[in-house]
C-alpha positions, 0 to 999 in steps of 0.5 A: 458485445462491444468493449466500451459497454463490457468495461462499464458493466464490469466496473458496475459489477465490481462496485455493486456485486463484488462490493470492492472499494471505490479505490480498487474500482477506480484502478480497474477503470484506469487499467482497462481504459488504458487497454481500450485506448491502446486497442482503438489506436492500434486497430484504428476503430472507435469500438471493438468486439470483445470476441476479437480479443485473442492471444495475439492482441494480448501479446501485442499489448504486453509488448507495448507495455514492456518496450514502447510505453513510457510513463510521463513521470516515471519512464518505463514500466517495471514488470510488477506495474505491467502485471497490474494491467494484466491482472485487470484484463484477466479479471475483466475476461473472467467476468465475461466468462461468468456472464457467458459472453464469448471471449478469450479465456482469462487463463490465457493471460499469463503474468510476467515473472517478477524478480524477487523483491528487495525490500528496504527497512530501517535498522534499530539505530536508524529508527532511533535516529529518525524518532529522536530527531523530531522535536515534540515541543509543540503540538505539531512536533508531538503529532509527528513523533506519535505518527512515527511511533504508531506506524512502527507499532502497528504496521498500519498502511498510511491510508489506514492511519489517516482514516482513523478517528479518535474513538477508534484508538483504544489506548487503555487496551492498546488494541483496535480494529481497522478495515484494510485492503479488500475490506479485510478486518484485522486487529492492530496493537499499540506498543508501550511507547506508542501508547505513551506518545498517543496519550501525550498527543491526545491530552495536548489537543483541545480541538473538537475534531474527530480525526486521530491526526489533524493538520496544523497548516493550510487553509484555516477557518474562513471556509468552514473547517470540518472533520474531513478538511482537518484530517491529515492526508497520506501525502502530508505524512509522506512529506513529513517522514521524508523531511525527518529522514533527511535531518536524521542523516538517512541517505536512502528515500523512505516513506510510511511503508518503510515503517511497515516493512520495519515493523514486520522485520522487527517482529520476525527477527525477534521470533514471531512466526510468519503466520502471525505476522501475516495476520497482523499485516492483513496480508491475504496470502502468506506468499506476500508476507514471505518477502520478509524472510530473506532479510530476517533469517538470522539463523543462516548468518549464525551458521555462516559465522560458525562454519565458514573457514573465513571466520576461523 
């Protein structure tokens, strides 16, 4: 089987049989088409038999990602980004094995070892500065403060937040369900502060639109506004948070995901167990949640303060 046809069939399988999200299918398409383009250029062909993908081809592709390819905007690829290409390739090969198409074993595609991630999060003082720098005197300011409170209270991904509609956010019970990555459902919770701000914001709104958070700038009613045209975008929230962090004097760049990190760190540092935090974040594997333990193990700090001679 030629690789063009094989990739097309794999993407159809991901969408129809595995029921993966369109975003995931789109990313698989990007990584595999990148591999295919590299393959055609290096082999000087217009198509390629999948049976010819061997250890040497994969190794040369890894060397290309590691040493030669430069992203036009971001430069050299980080090891984690290189692994995204390899994960897609491994999934593709696994599909071929399942379809009894002779090809390289997916187990032969090893991922590069990542360094431990050093995550950024906001301290309680930084969170306070960020929240209080927002002026909620008008509806847009009230919306912005509410977004910050809800992100920190729930640990939502920004894509999950912007997809919310008004009827989903149950302020009275303080909890509601969301569908996260991979179609995984979970329940998130509103803190006392988040419920108060969300109630203020929704009470202030007089529009008939469904999205929980709407935009107040950009094209107006001439082109016929709809729910989706009024829905606030993830990019708008990223720009909004960056604007307020500058005003708050936070020197390092932050975005919506920093509030998710801060949410997890806050829970763990106040005694929440890792499994519960895993569930609330919607992580499939506990290993993903464990990135937070090295910044929240305050017991080690206490031991150091108690026993190190420099503290005597």
